C-alpha positions in Angstrom: -1.8 -19.4 49.6 -0.9 -15.9 50.6 1.7 -13.3 49.9 4.3 -13.9 52.5 7.3 -11.6 52.9 9.4 -14.2 51.2 7.1 -14.4 48.2 7.0 -10.6 48.0 10.8 -10.5 47.9 10.8 -13.1 45.1 8.3 -11.0 43.1 10.3 -7.9 43.8 13.5 -9.6 42.5 11.7 -10.8 39.4 10.6 -7.2 38.6 14.3 -6.2 38.3 15.0 -8.3 35.2 15.1 -6.5 31.9 12.6 -8.3 29.7 13.7 -6.5 26.6 17.2 -8.0 26.8 17.3 -11.7 27.9 21.2 -11.5 27.8 21.1 -9.1 30.7 21.2 -10.8 34.1 21.4 -9.8 37.7 24.3 -10.3 40.2 23.6 -9.9 43.9 26.7 -9.2 45.9 27.2 -10.9 49.3 26.4 -7.6 51.1 23.0 -7.2 49.3 19.8 -7.1 51.2 19.4 -10.6 52.9 15.8 -10.8 51.8 16.9 -10.5 48.1 19.7 -13.0 48.6 17.2 -15.4 50.1 14.7 -14.7 47.3 17.4 -15.4 44.6 18.4 -18.7 46.3 14.8 -19.8 46.5 14.1 -18.9 42.8 17.3 -20.7 41.8 16.2 -23.8 43.8 12.9 -23.8 41.9 14.6 -23.5 38.5 13.8 -19.9 37.7 17.3 -18.5 37.9 20.6 -19.9 36.6 22.7 -18.9 39.7 22.0 -18.9 43.4 23.0 -15.2 43.5 20.9 -14.2 40.4 22.4 -14.9 37.0 19.9 -15.2 34.2 16.3 -16.2 33.9 15.5 -19.7 32.8 12.5 -20.1 30.5 10.3 -20.7 33.5 11.9 -17.7 35.2 11.2 -15.6 32.1 7.5 -16.6 32.3 7.4 -15.7 36.0 9.1 -12.4 35.5 6.7 -11.5 32.7 3.7 -12.2 34.9 5.3 -10.4 37.9 6.0 -7.3 35.9 2.5 -7.4 34.3 0.9 -7.7 37.7 2.9 -4.7 38.9 1.9 -2.7 35.9 -1.8 -3.6 36.4 -1.7 -2.7 40.1 0.2 0.6 39.7 -2.2 3.5 39.6 -2.1 5.8 36.6 -0.6 9.2 37.3 -2.7 12.1 36.5 
């Protein structure tokens, strides 16, 4: 398995969720980046998001977002 542009868009979308507030969701408008719209639809189809255009994270989505955000933190070089 490799990181395809579609998977990267899904990871990118997952990093936009606020993990400190589970009551805060995302709403993608119809004029949003088509890659993000597609990512949201795929994540919804897999049961990670409550709505096809974003919504809230499901419990599985929360796990995925936590991992995606942790990976981003690990891979981001420290400033200094």
